[in-house]
C-alpha positions as a Markdown table, in Angstrom:
| # | Residue | x | y | z |
|---|---|---|---|---|
| 1 | Met | -98.2 | 12.9 | -4.0 |
| 2 | Lys | -96.6 | 11.0 | -1.2 |
| 3 | Asp | -93.1 | 12.0 | -0.1 |
| 4 | Leu | -90.4 | 9.4 | -0.8 |
| 5 | Pro | -88.8 | 7.9 | 2.3 |
| 6 | Ala | -85.4 | 9.5 | 3.1 |
| 7 | Pro | -82.4 | 7.1 | 2.9 |
| 8 | Pro | -80.9 | 6.2 | 6.2 |
| 9 | Ala | -77.8 | 8.3 | 7.1 |
| 10 | Ala | -74.5 | 6.6 | 6.6 |
| 11 | Arg | -72.5 | 6.2 | 9.8 |
| 12 | Leu | -68.8 | 6.0 | 10.1 |
| 13 | Arg | -67.6 | 2.6 | 11.3 |
| 14 | Arg | -64.5 | 2.1 | 13.4 |
| 15 | Pro | -61.8 | 0.3 | 11.3 |
| 16 | Ser | -61.4 | -3.3 | 12.1 |
| 17 | Trp | -58.4 | -5.5 | 11.9 |
| 18 | Arg | -60.4 | -7.6 | 9.6 |
| 19 | Asp | -60.5 | -4.7 | 7.1 |
| 20 | Thr | -58.5 | -5.9 | 4.0 |
| 21 | Arg | -57.3 | -2.4 | 3.1 |
| 22 | Leu | -56.0 | -1.8 | 6.6 |
| 23 | Leu | -54.0 | -5.0 | 6.6 |
| 24 | Val | -52.5 | -4.2 | 3.2 |
| 25 | Gly | -51.5 | -0.8 | 4.4 |
| 26 | Val | -49.8 | -2.2 | 7.5 |
| 27 | Leu | -47.9 | -4.8 | 5.4 |
| 28 | Leu | -46.7 | -2.1 | 3.0 |
| 29 | Val | -45.4 | 0.1 | 5.9 |
| 30 | Leu | -43.6 | -2.9 | 7.5 |
| 31 | Ala | -42.1 | -3.9 | 4.1 |
| 32 | Ser | -40.8 | -0.3 | 3.6 |
| 33 | Val | -39.2 | -0.2 | 7.0 |
| 34 | Ala | -37.5 | -3.6 | 6.5 |
| 35 | Val | -36.2 | -2.6 | 3.1 |
| 36 | Gly | -34.9 | 0.7 | 4.4 |
| 37 | Ala | -33.2 | -0.9 | 7.4 |
| 38 | Arg | -31.5 | -3.4 | 5.0 |
| 39 | Val | -30.3 | -0.6 | 2.7 |
| 40 | Val | -28.8 | 1.3 | 5.7 |
| 41 | Ala | -27.2 | -1.8 | 7.1 |
| 42 | Ala | -25.6 | -2.6 | 3.7 |
| 43 | Ala | -24.3 | 0.9 | 3.3 |
| 44 | Asp | -22.5 | 0.6 | 6.6 |
| 45 | Asp | -21.2 | -3.0 | 6.0 |
| 46 | Thr | -17.6 | -1.9 | 6.2 |
| 47 | Val | -14.6 | -2.7 | 8.4 |
| 48 | Ala | -11.6 | -0.6 | 9.4 |
| 49 | Val | -8.2 | -1.8 | 8.1 |
| 50 | Tyr | -4.8 | -0.3 | 7.6 |
| 51 | Ala | -3.5 | 1.2 | 4.4 |
| 52 | Ala | 0.1 | 2.4 | 3.8 |
| 53 | Ala | 0.3 | 6.2 | 4.1 |
| 54 | Thr | 3.3 | 6.2 | 1.7 |
| 55 | Ala | 5.2 | 3.5 | -0.2 |
| 56 | Leu | 6.7 | 1.2 | 2.5 |
| 57 | Pro | 9.6 | -0.9 | 1.3 |
| 58 | Glu | 10.5 | -4.4 | 2.6 |
| 59 | Gly | 12.0 | -4.2 | 6.0 |
| 60 | Ser | 10.1 | -1.1 | 7.1 |
| 61 | Arg | 8.9 | -0.9 | 10.7 |
| 62 | Val | 5.1 | -1.4 | 10.9 |
| 63 | Glu | 4.0 | 1.6 | 13.0 |
| 64 | Pro | 0.8 | 3.6 | 13.2 |
| 65 | Val | 2.6 | 6.7 | 12.1 |
| 66 | Ser | 3.2 | 5.1 | 8.7 |
| 67 | Leu | -0.3 | 3.8 | 8.3 |
| 68 | Arg | -3.8 | 5.3 | 8.0 |
| 69 | Val | -7.1 | 3.7 | 8.8 |
| 70 | Val | -9.6 | 3.2 | 5.9 |
| 71 | Arg | -13.0 | 1.7 | 5.9 |
| 72 | Val | -13.7 | -0.9 | 3.1 |
| 73 | Arg | -16.2 | -3.5 | 2.3 |
| 74 | Leu | -14.7 | -6.9 | 2.4 |
| 75 | Thr | -16.3 | -10.3 | 1.7 |
| 76 | Gly | -15.0 | -12.9 | 4.1 |
| 77 | Ala | -11.5 | -11.5 | 3.8 |
| 78 | Thr | -11.2 | -9.3 | 6.9 |
| 79 | Ala | -8.6 | -11.5 | 8.6 |
| 80 | Ala | -6.4 | -11.2 | 5.5 |
| 81 | Tyr | -5.6 | -7.5 | 6.2 |
| 82 | Leu | -4.1 | -5.7 | 9.2 |
| 83 | Gly | -6.5 | -3.5 | 11.1 |
| 84 | Pro | -6.6 | -1.3 | 14.2 |
| 85 | Ala | -8.4 | -4.1 | 16.1 |
| 86 | Gln | -5.2 | -6.1 | 16.0 |
| 87 | Ser | -2.2 | -5.2 | 18.2 |
| 88 | Leu | 1.1 | -4.5 | 16.4 |
| 89 | Pro | 4.1 | -6.4 | 17.7 |
| 90 | Ala | 6.9 | -4.1 | 18.7 |
| 91 | Asp | 9.4 | -5.8 | 16.3 |
| 92 | Ala | 6.9 | -6.1 | 13.3 |
| 93 | Val | 8.4 | -5.3 | 9.9 |
| 94 | Leu | 7.2 | -5.7 | 6.3 |
| 95 | Leu | 8.3 | -8.8 | 4.5 |
| 96 | Arg | 7.5 | -7.2 | 1.1 |
| 97 | Thr | 6.9 | -3.7 | -0.2 |
| 98 | Val | 3.5 | -2.2 | 0.2 |
| 99 | Gly | 2.6 | 0.6 | -2.1 |
| 100 | Ala | 1.1 | 3.9 | -1.1 |
| 101 | Gly | -2.6 | 3.5 | -0.4 |
| 102 | Glu | -2.4 | -0.3 | -0.6 |
| 103 | Leu | -4.1 | -2.3 | 2.2 |
| 104 | Val | -1.6 | -4.0 | 4.4 |
| 105 | Pro | -1.8 | -7.8 | 4.1 |
| 106 | Ala | -1.4 | -9.7 | 7.4 |
| 107 | Ala | 0.8 | -12.1 | 5.5 |
| 108 | Ala | 3.2 | -9.3 | 4.7 |
| 109 | Val | 4.0 | -8.6 | 8.3 |
| 110 | Gly | 6.7 | -10.5 | 10.2 |
| 111 | Thr | 9.9 | -10.2 | 12.1 |
| 112 | Ala | 13.3 | -9.0 | 11.0 |
| 113 | Ala | 14.7 | -12.5 | 11.3 |
| 114 | Ala | 12.5 | -13.5 | 8.3 |
| 115 | Leu | 14.2 | -10.9 | 6.0 |
| 116 | Thr | 16.7 | -12.3 | 3.4 |
| 117 | Arg | 17.6 | -9.0 | 1.6 |
| 118 | Arg | 19.6 | -6.1 | 3.1 |
| 119 | Pro | 19.8 | -2.4 | 2.1 |
| 120 | Val | 23.1 | -1.2 | 0.8 |
| 121 | Thr | 23.9 | 2.5 | 0.1 |
| 122 | Ile | 25.2 | 3.4 | -3.4 |
| 123 | Pro | 26.5 | 7.0 | -3.9 |
| 124 | Leu | 25.1 | 9.0 | -6.8 |
| 125 | Asp | 27.7 | 11.3 | -8.2 |
| 126 | Asp | 25.3 | 13.1 | -10.6 |
| 127 | Gly | 22.3 | 13.5 | -8.3 |
| 128 | Val | 19.2 | 11.4 | -8.2 |
| 129 | Pro | 18.1 | 10.3 | -11.7 |
| 130 | Ala | 14.5 | 10.8 | -12.7 |
| 131 | Gly | 12.3 | 7.8 | -11.9 |
| 132 | Phe | 14.0 | 6.9 | -8.6 |
| 133 | Ala | 11.4 | 6.3 | -5.9 |
| 134 | Val | 10.9 | 4.1 | -2.9 |
| 135 | Gly | 9.6 | 0.7 | -4.2 |
| 136 | Gly | 11.0 | 1.3 | -7.7 |
| 137 | Arg | 13.4 | -1.0 | -9.5 |
| 138 | Leu | 16.9 | -0.5 | -10.8 |
| 139 | Asp | 19.8 | -2.5 | -12.2 |
| 140 | Val | 23.3 | -2.3 | -10.5 |
| 141 | Trp | 26.4 | -2.3 | -12.8 |
| 142 | Val | 30.0 | -2.7 | -11.7 |
| 143 | Ser | 33.1 | -1.8 | -13.6 |
| 144 | Ala | 36.2 | -3.4 | -12.1 |
| 145 | Arg | 39.4 | -1.2 | -11.7 |
| 146 | Gln | 42.3 | -2.3 | -14.0 |
| 147 | Pro | 45.5 | -2.0 | -11.8 |
| 148 | Asp | 47.9 | -2.6 | -14.7 |
| 149 | Ala | 46.0 | -0.7 | -17.4 |
| 150 | Gly | 49.0 | 1.4 | -18.5 |
| 151 | Ala | 47.7 | 3.8 | -21.1 |
| 152 | Gly | 44.5 | 1.9 | -21.6 |
| 153 | Pro | 41.2 | 2.3 | -19.8 |
| 154 | Arg | 41.3 | 2.4 | -16.0 |
| 155 | Tyr | 38.2 | 0.3 | -15.7 |
| 156 | Gly | 37.0 | -2.8 | -17.4 |
| 157 | Ala | 33.7 | -3.3 | -19.2 |
| 158 | Pro | 30.7 | -2.8 | -16.9 |
| 159 | Gln | 28.9 | -6.0 | -15.7 |
| 160 | Arg | 25.4 | -6.1 | -14.4 |
| 161 | Val | 25.5 | -7.7 | -10.9 |
| 162 | Ala | 21.8 | -7.0 | -9.9 |
| 163 | Glu | 18.8 | -6.8 | -12.1 |
| 164 | Gly | 15.5 | -5.2 | -10.9 |
| 165 | Ala | 16.8 | -4.5 | -7.4 |
| 166 | Glu | 14.2 | -2.7 | -5.2 |
| 167 | Val | 14.8 | 0.9 | -4.0 |
| 168 | Phe | 14.7 | 1.0 | -0.2 |
| 169 | Ala | 15.4 | 4.7 | 0.2 |
| 170 | Val | 16.6 | 7.8 | -1.7 |
| 171 | Ser | 18.7 | 10.5 | 0.0 |
| 172 | Thr | 19.7 | 13.9 | -1.1 |
| 173 | Asp | 21.7 | 16.3 | 1.1 |
| 174 | Glu | 21.6 | 20.0 | 0.2 |
| 175 | Gly | 24.1 | 22.7 | 1.2 |
| 176 | Ser | 23.2 | 26.0 | 2.8 |
| 177 | Leu | 22.6 | 27.7 | -0.5 |
| 178 | Gly | 20.6 | 24.8 | -2.0 |
| 179 | Ala | 23.5 | 23.3 | -3.8 |
| 180 | Val | 23.4 | 19.5 | -3.8 |
| 181 | Arg | 26.3 | 18.1 | -1.8 |
| 182 | Ala | 25.7 | 14.4 | -2.0 |
| 183 | Ser | 23.0 | 11.9 | -3.1 |
| 184 | Ser | 22.6 | 8.2 | -2.6 |
| 185 | Val | 20.2 | 5.4 | -3.1 |
| 186 | Gln | 19.7 | 2.4 | -0.9 |
| 187 | Val | 18.8 | -0.8 | -2.7 |
| 188 | Leu | 17.7 | -4.2 | -1.3 |
| 189 | Leu | 20.1 | -7.0 | -2.4 |
| 190 | Gly | 20.3 | -10.7 | -1.7 |
| 191 | Pro | 23.3 | -12.3 | -0.1 |
| 192 | Gln | 25.3 | -13.0 | -3.4 |
| 193 | Glu | 24.5 | -9.6 | -4.9 |
| 194 | Leu | 25.4 | -7.8 | -1.7 |
| 195 | Arg | 28.7 | -9.7 | -1.6 |
| 196 | Thr | 29.5 | -8.6 | -5.1 |
| 197 | Val | 28.7 | -4.9 | -4.6 |
| 198 | Leu | 30.6 | -4.7 | -1.3 |
| 199 | Asp | 33.6 | -6.4 | -3.0 |
| 200 | Ala | 33.4 | -3.7 | -5.7 |
| 201 | Phe | 33.5 | -0.9 | -3.2 |
| 202 | Ala | 36.4 | -2.6 | -1.4 |
| 203 | Asn | 38.4 | -2.8 | -4.6 |
| 204 | Asp | 37.7 | 0.8 | -5.8 |
| 205 | Ala | 35.5 | -0.3 | -8.7 |
| 206 | Glu | 32.9 | 1.9 | -10.3 |
| 207 | Val | 29.3 | 1.2 | -9.2 |
| 208 | Ala | 26.4 | 2.6 | -11.2 |
| 209 | Val | 22.7 | 2.2 | -11.0 |
| 210 | Val | 20.2 | 2.4 | -13.9 |
| 211 | Pro | 16.4 | 2.8 | -13.3 |
| 212 | Val | 14.1 | 0.2 | -14.8 |
| 213 | Pro | 11.6 | 2.0 | -17.0 |
| 214 | Gly | 8.0 | 1.6 | -15.9 |
| 215 | Ala | 8.9 | 0.0 | -12.6 |
| 216 | Ala | 8.1 | 3.0 | -10.4 |
| 217 | Pro | 5.5 | 2.1 | -7.7 |
């Protein structure tokens, strides 16, 4: 019986650029690299802007010490907010209150000449009521003194002279043993409201403030 002819030995061939499998593999690698680079770029698509470190009422100086830098993703609105890339004018103030953690709008920054309200200090005989905070709201009431009251009441019926006035600052001074010596609140008032409150102080009227529920910043 004749021996069958042995099959020729298979030889490894060097891969060719014309090999379809090689081309598909290269395309898959390139696609993975492109997708990965796009994901990384999208994850870092943020800009640095300023946010208020604490509640900053209208009229506050705009200084780095009262701000913190945060990175956020903005869509075409970068110029609408103040950021470390912009220089802060020496006389820059806030034209409206910016809450704690809120991004600082560029439109909310201006000069003191643009402010129309002024802070006025109102003493608090019974300490600082609960709910008083910078940026909060309160009503101001005035009871005029009755010079010829006789045996009647010394003051007239209270009248509300400012509604929803904004709190600019709250102050509490304490004695050496922790006893409260004096407390006061500064509120922002317009020209007419300010004139009425100053007139009340000048004529020894009673001035009281009442917090607006739910208006804390």
